[in-house]
DOGU-336111 format. One record per atom (N, C-alpha, C, O): residue in three letters; atom name; x, y, z. Coordinates in Angstrom, 2 decimals, decimal comma. Example, Ala and Ser with C-alpha at 12.3 -4.5 7.8 and 13.67 -1.06 7.14 Angstrom:
% residues 2
SITE  rest  atom        X        Y        Z
SITE   ALA     N    13,19    -5,69     7,80
SITE   ALA    CA    12,30    -4,50     7,80
SITE   ALA     C    13,20    -3,30     7,80
SITE   ALA     O    14,24    -3,32     8,46
SITE   SER     N    12,85    -2,25     7,08
SITE   SER    CA    13,67    -1,06     7,14
SITE   SER     C    12,90     0,03     7,87
SITE   SER     O    13,41     1,14     8,04
//
This chain:
% residues 81
SITE  rest  atom        X        Y        Z
SITE   UNK     N   150,95    31,73   126,48
SITE   UNK    CA   150,94    32,60   125,32
SITE   UNK     C   152,21    33,46   125,32
SITE   UNK     O   152,68    33,88   126,38
SITE   UNK     N   152,73    33,71   124,16
SITE   UNK    CA   153,99    34,45   124,02
SITE   UNK     C   153,72    35,93   123,79
SITE   UNK     O   152,70    36,31   123,21
SITE   UNK     N   154,64    36,76   124,23
SITE   UNK    CA   154,54    38,20   124,01
SITE   UNK     C   155,32    38,63   122,77
SITE   UNK     O   155,58    39,81   122,58
SITE   UNK     N   155,69    37,68   121,96
SITE   UNK    CA   156,48    37,98   120,76
SITE   UNK     C   155,58    38,52   119,65
SITE   UNK     O   154,42    38,13   119,51
SITE   UNK     N   156,15    39,42   118,89
SITE   UNK    CA   155,43    40,01   117,76
SITE   UNK     C   156,15    39,59   116,49
SITE   UNK     O   157,37    39,66   116,40
SITE   UNK     N   155,39    39,16   115,53
SITE   UNK    CA   155,94    38,78   114,23
SITE   UNK     C   155,49    39,81   113,20
SITE   UNK     O   154,31    39,94   112,91
SITE   UNK     N   156,44    40,52   112,66
SITE   UNK    CA   156,14    41,54   111,66
SITE   UNK     C   156,37    40,93   110,28
SITE   UNK     O   157,43    40,35   110,02
SITE   UNK     N   155,39    41,07   109,41
SITE   UNK    CA   155,51    40,56   108,05
SITE   UNK     C   155,21    41,70   107,08
SITE   UNK     O   154,72    42,76   107,48
SITE   UNK     N   155,51    41,46   105,83
SITE   UNK    CA   155,21    42,47   104,82
SITE   UNK     C   153,82    42,19   104,24
SITE   UNK     O   153,29    41,09   104,37
SITE   UNK     N   153,27    43,19   103,61
SITE   UNK    CA   151,96    43,03   102,97
SITE   UNK     C   152,13    42,24   101,67
SITE   UNK     O   153,24    42,08   101,16
SITE   UNK     N   151,02    41,75   101,16
SITE   UNK    CA   151,05    41,04    99,87
SITE   UNK     C   151,57    41,97    98,78
SITE   UNK     O   152,31    41,54    97,89
SITE   UNK     N   151,17    43,24    98,84
SITE   UNK    CA   151,65    44,21    97,85
SITE   UNK     C   153,16    44,38    97,93
SITE   UNK     O   153,83    44,42    96,90
SITE   UNK     N   153,69    44,47    99,14
SITE   UNK    CA   155,14    44,60    99,31
SITE   UNK     C   155,87    43,37    98,78
SITE   UNK     O   156,93    43,49    98,16
SITE   UNK     N   155,31    42,20    99,03
SITE   UNK    CA   155,92    40,98    98,54
SITE   UNK     C   155,96    40,95    97,01
SITE   UNK     O   156,97    40,57    96,42
SITE   UNK     N   154,87    41,37    96,37
SITE   UNK    CA   154,85    41,44    94,90
SITE   UNK     C   155,91    42,40    94,41
SITE   UNK     O   156,64    42,09    93,46
SITE   UNK     N   156,01    43,56    95,03
SITE   UNK    CA   157,01    44,56    94,63
SITE   UNK     C   158,42    43,98    94,71
SITE   UNK     O   159,20    44,11    93,78
SITE   UNK     N   158,73    43,34    95,82
SITE   UNK    CA   160,07    42,77    95,99
SITE   UNK     C   160,34    41,65    95,00
SITE   UNK     O   161,44    41,56    94,44
SITE   UNK     N   159,35    40,80    94,78
SITE   UNK    CA   159,53    39,67    93,87
SITE   UNK     C   159,70    40,13    92,42
SITE   UNK     O   160,56    39,61    91,71
SITE   UNK     N   158,89    41,09    91,99
SITE   UNK    CA   159,02    41,60    90,61
SITE   UNK     C   160,37    42,30    90,45
SITE   UNK     O   161,03    42,15    89,42
SITE   UNK     N   160,77    43,05    91,45
SITE   UNK    CA   162,06    43,74    91,38
SITE   UNK     C   163,20    42,72    91,26
SITE   UNK     O   164,12    42,93    90,47
SITE   UNK     N   163,13    41,64    92,02
SITE   UNK    CA   164,17    40,60    91,92
SITE   UNK     C   164,12    39,92    90,55
SITE   UNK     O   165,15    39,73    89,91
SITE   UNK     N   162,92    39,58    90,11
SITE   UNK    CA   162,72    39,12    88,73
SITE   UNK     C   163,23    37,75    88,35
SITE   UNK     O   163,33    37,44    87,16
SITE   UNK     N   163,56    36,91    89,32
SITE   UNK    CA   164,00    35,56    88,99
SITE   UNK     C   162,79    34,71    88,58
SITE   UNK     O   161,65    35,06    88,90
SITE   UNK     N   163,02    33,61    87,89
SITE   UNK    CA   161,92    32,75    87,45
SITE   UNK     C   161,04    32,34    88,63
SITE   UNK     O   159,81    32,42    88,55
SITE   UNK     N   161,65    31,91    89,71
SITE   UNK    CA   160,89    31,49    90,89
SITE   UNK     C   160,08    32,64    91,46
SITE   UNK     O   158,97    32,43    91,95
SITE   UNK     N   160,61    33,85    91,41
SITE   UNK    CA   159,89    35,02    91,91
SITE   UNK     C   158,60    35,24    91,14
SITE   UNK     O   157,57    35,58    91,74
SITE   UNK     N   158,64    35,05    89,83
SITE   UNK    CA   157,43    35,23    89,03
SITE   UNK     C   156,37    34,20    89,39
SITE   UNK     O   155,18    34,51    89,38
SITE   UNK     N   156,78    32,99    89,70
SITE   UNK    CA   155,84    31,98    90,17
SITE   UNK     C   155,22    32,38    91,50
SITE   UNK     O   154,03    32,18    91,73
SITE   UNK     N   156,04    32,95    92,37
SITE   UNK    CA   155,53    33,44    93,66
SITE   UNK     C   154,54    34,58    93,46
SITE   UNK     O   153,51    34,64    94,13
SITE   UNK     N   154,85    35,49    92,55
SITE   UNK    CA   153,95    36,60    92,25
SITE   UNK     C   152,60    36,06    91,79
SITE   UNK     O   151,55    36,52    92,23
SITE   UNK     N   152,63    35,09    90,90
SITE   UNK    CA   151,38    34,50    90,42
SITE   UNK     C   150,58    33,90    91,57
SITE   UNK     O   149,36    34,08    91,64
SITE   UNK     N   151,24    33,21    92,48
SITE   UNK    CA   150,56    32,62    93,63
SITE   UNK     C   149,91    33,69    94,51
SITE   UNK     O   148,78    33,52    94,96
SITE   UNK     N   150,62    34,77    94,75
SITE   UNK    CA   150,06    35,86    95,56
SITE   UNK     C   148,86    36,48    94,84
SITE   UNK     O   147,85    36,77    95,48
SITE   UNK     N   148,97    36,68    93,54
SITE   UNK    CA   147,86    37,25    92,78
SITE   UNK     C   146,61    36,36    92,89
SITE   UNK     O   145,50    36,87    93,00
SITE   UNK     N   146,81    35,08    92,84
SITE   UNK    CA   145,68    34,14    92,93
SITE   UNK     C   145,08    34,16    94,34
SITE   UNK     O   143,86    34,26    94,49
SITE   UNK     N   145,92    34,06    95,34
SITE   UNK    CA   145,43    33,93    96,71
SITE   UNK     C   144,84    35,24    97,27
SITE   UNK     O   143,91    35,21    98,07
SITE   UNK     N   145,38    36,36    96,85
SITE   UNK    CA   144,97    37,65    97,40
SITE   UNK     C   144,16    38,48    96,42
SITE   UNK     O   144,01    39,68    96,60
SITE   UNK     N   143,64    37,86    95,41
SITE   UNK    CA   143,00    38,50    94,25
SITE   UNK     C   142,20    39,75    94,58
SITE   UNK     O   142,50    40,83    94,07
SITE   UNK     N   141,20    39,64    95,41
SITE   UNK    CA   140,30    40,77    95,64
SITE   UNK     C   140,81    41,74    96,70
SITE   UNK     O   140,27    42,84    96,84
SITE   UNK     N   141,82    41,35    97,42
SITE   UNK    CA   142,33    42,20    98,50
SITE   UNK     C   143,51    43,07    98,10
SITE   UNK     O   143,92    43,95    98,86
SITE   UNK     N   144,06    42,84    96,94
SITE   UNK    CA   145,28    43,55    96,53
SITE   UNK     C   145,00    44,98    96,09
SITE   UNK     O   144,00    45,25    95,42
SITE   UNK     N   145,89    45,87    96,47
SITE   UNK    CA   145,87    47,25    95,98
SITE   UNK     C   146,91    47,34    94,86
SITE   UNK     O   148,06    47,70    95,08
SITE   UNK     N   146,45    46,99    93,65
SITE   UNK    CA   147,39    46,97    92,51
SITE   UNK     C   147,83    48,36    92,11
SITE   UNK     O   148,90    48,53    91,52
SITE   UNK     N   147,04    49,36    92,42
SITE   UNK    CA   147,48    50,74    92,18
SITE   UNK     C   148,71    51,08    93,00
SITE   UNK     O   149,64    51,72    92,51
SITE   UNK     N   148,72    50,64    94,25
SITE   UNK    CA   149,88    50,84    95,12
SITE   UNK     C   151,09    50,10    94,56
SITE   UNK     O   152,20    50,65    94,53
SITE   UNK     N   150,88    48,87    94,13
SITE   UNK    CA   151,98    48,09    93,55
SITE   UNK     C   152,59    48,85    92,37
SITE   UNK     O   153,81    48,98    92,28
SITE   UNK     N   151,75    49,34    91,48
SITE   UNK    CA   152,25    50,07    90,31
SITE   UNK     C   152,97    51,35    90,71
SITE   UNK     O   154,05    51,65    90,19
SITE   UNK     N   152,39    52,11    91,64
SITE   UNK    CA   153,02    53,37    92,06
SITE   UNK     C   154,38    53,16    92,70
SITE   UNK     O   155,31    53,93    92,46
SITE   UNK     N   154,50    52,13    93,51
SITE   UNK    CA   155,75    51,86    94,21
SITE   UNK     C   156,79    51,17    93,31
SITE   UNK     O   157,99    51,44    93,42
SITE   UNK     N   156,33    50,30    92,44
SITE   UNK    CA   157,24    49,48    91,65
SITE   UNK     C   157,80    50,20    90,43
SITE   UNK     O   158,98    50,03    90,10
SITE   UNK     N   156,99    51,01    89,78
SITE   UNK    CA   157,43    51,65    88,53
SITE   UNK     C   158,75    52,42    88,69
SITE   UNK     O   159,66    52,21    87,89
SITE   UNK     N   158,89    53,31    89,68
SITE   UNK    CA   160,17    54,03    89,79
SITE   UNK     C   161,35    53,12    90,14
SITE   UNK     O   162,48    53,38    89,72
SITE   UNK     N   161,09    52,05    90,89
SITE   UNK    CA   162,17    51,11    91,21
SITE   UNK     C   162,67    50,40    89,96
SITE   UNK     O   163,87    50,23    89,76
SITE   UNK     N   161,73    49,98    89,12
SITE   UNK    CA   162,12    49,30    87,88
SITE   UNK     C   162,82    50,24    86,91
SITE   UNK     O   163,72    49,83    86,19
SITE   UNK     N   162,41    51,50    86,90
SITE   UNK    CA   163,09    52,49    86,05
SITE   UNK     C   164,53    52,69    86,52
SITE   UNK     O   165,44    52,78    85,70
SITE   UNK     N   164,73    52,77    87,85
SITE   UNK    CA   166,09    52,91    88,38
SITE   UNK     C   166,94    51,68    88,06
SITE   UNK     O   168,14    51,80    87,81
SITE   UNK     N   166,32    50,53    88,08
SITE   UNK    CA   167,03    49,28    87,78
SITE   UNK     C   167,28    49,11    86,28
SITE   UNK     O   168,09    48,29    85,87
SITE   UNK     N   166,57    49,89    85,47
SITE   UNK    CA   166,71    49,78    84,02
SITE   UNK     C   165,93    48,62    83,44
SITE   UNK     O   166,30    48,08    82,40
SITE   UNK     N   164,85    48,24    84,12
SITE   UNK    CA   164,03    47,12    83,65
SITE   UNK     C   162,55    47,47    83,68
SITE   UNK     O   161,76    46,77    84,31
SITE   UNK     N   162,16    48,54    83,00
SITE   UNK    CA   160,74    48,90    83,00
SITE   UNK     C   159,86    47,85    82,34
SITE   UNK     O   158,64    47,84    82,55
SITE   UNK     N   160,45    46,96    81,56
SITE   UNK    CA   159,66    45,90    80,90
SITE   UNK     C   159,08    44,91    81,91
SITE   UNK     O   158,14    44,19    81,58
SITE   UNK     N   159,62    44,88    83,11
SITE   UNK    CA   159,06    44,00    84,14
SITE   UNK     C   157,65    44,44    84,54
SITE   UNK     O   156,85    43,62    84,98
SITE   UNK     N   157,35    45,73    84,40
SITE   UNK    CA   155,99    46,21    84,69
SITE   UNK     C   155,02    45,64    83,66
SITE   UNK     O   153,90    45,24    84,00
SITE   UNK     N   155,44    45,61    82,41
SITE   UNK    CA   154,61    45,03    81,35
SITE   UNK     C   154,39    43,55    81,61
SITE   UNK     O   153,28    43,04    81,42
SITE   UNK     N   155,43    42,86    82,05
SITE   UNK    CA   155,31    41,43    82,38
SITE   UNK     C   154,34    41,22    83,55
SITE   UNK     O   153,54    40,28    83,53
SITE   UNK     N   154,41    42,09    84,55
SITE   UNK    CA   153,48    42,00    85,68
SITE   UNK     C   152,05    42,23    85,21
SITE   UNK     O   151,15    41,48    85,59
SITE   UNK     N   151,83    43,24    84,39
SITE   UNK    CA   150,48    43,52    83,89
SITE   UNK     C   149,93    42,35    83,10
SITE   UNK     O   148,74    42,03    83,20
SITE   UNK     N   150,77    41,71    82,31
SITE   UNK    CA   150,34    40,54    81,53
SITE   UNK     C   149,99    39,38    82,47
SITE   UNK     O   149,01    38,67    82,23
SITE   UNK     N   150,75    39,20    83,52
SITE   UNK    CA   150,48    38,14    84,48
SITE   UNK     C   149,17    38,42    85,22
SITE   UNK     O   148,38    37,50    85,43
SITE   UNK     N   148,95    39,66    85,60
SITE   UNK    CA   147,70    40,04    86,26
SITE   UNK     C   146,51    39,72    85,35
SITE   UNK     O   145,52    39,15    85,80
SITE   UNK     N   146,62    40,09    84,09
SITE   UNK    CA   145,53    39,84    83,13
SITE   UNK     C   145,29    38,34    82,96
SITE   UNK     O   144,14    37,90    82,91
SITE   UNK     N   146,35    37,56    82,88
SITE   UNK    CA   146,22    36,11    82,73
SITE   UNK     C   145,54    35,50    83,95
SITE   UNK     O   144,64    34,67    83,81
SITE   UNK     N   145,97    35,90    85,14
SITE   UNK    CA   145,37    35,37    86,37
SITE   UNK     C   143,90    35,76    86,44
SITE   UNK     O   143,05    34,94    86,79
SITE   UNK     N   143,58    37,01    86,10
SITE   UNK    CA   142,20    37,46    86,14
SITE   UNK     C   141,33    36,67    85,17
SITE   UNK     O   140,20    36,29    85,50
SITE   UNK     N   141,85    36,41    83,98
SITE   UNK    CA   141,08    35,62    82,99
SITE   UNK     C   140,83    34,21    83,51
SITE   UNK     O   139,71    33,70    83,44
SITE   UNK     N   141,88    33,59    84,03
SITE   UNK    CA   141,73    32,21    84,52
SITE   UNK     C   140,75    32,13    85,68
SITE   UNK     O   139,92    31,22    85,74
SITE   UNK     N   140,84    33,08    86,59
SITE   UNK    CA   139,95    33,04    87,76
SITE   UNK     C   138,51    33,41    87,39
SITE   UNK     O   137,56    32,88    87,97
SITE   UNK     N   138,36    34,30    86,43
SITE   UNK    CA   137,02    34,67    85,98
SITE   UNK     C   136,34    33,50    85,27
SITE   UNK     O   135,12    33,34    85,37
SITE   UNK     N   137,11    32,70    84,58
SITE   UNK    CA   136,56    31,53    83,89
SITE   UNK     C   136,05    30,50    84,89
SITE   UNK     O   135,12    29,75    84,58
SITE   UNK     N   136,64    30,47    86,09
SITE   UNK    CA   136,21    29,56    87,14
SITE   UNK     C   134,94    30,01    87,83
SITE   UNK     O   134,16    29,19    88,31
SITE   UNK     N   134,74    31,33    87,88
SITE   UNK    CA   133,58    31,90    88,62
SITE   UNK     C   132,26    31,64    87,96
SITE   UNK     O   131,22    32,06    88,46
//
């Protein structure tokens, strides 16, 4: 057994970084995280941390895009339940 430690970021941190980057592939990754981590995500934290970053970047519309993606994922997953 190894004594190595692997530090990773949380799903929330990954969403924040991906939305901030905002590339097409990043949005696909965000959708995947939303699907896989659906009930475990602290979306309030994502919003609190991401909103000021997007304002500094001059892209507050990315928050609206994230909210729309969250709603779409929730609808699709609810239809499956």
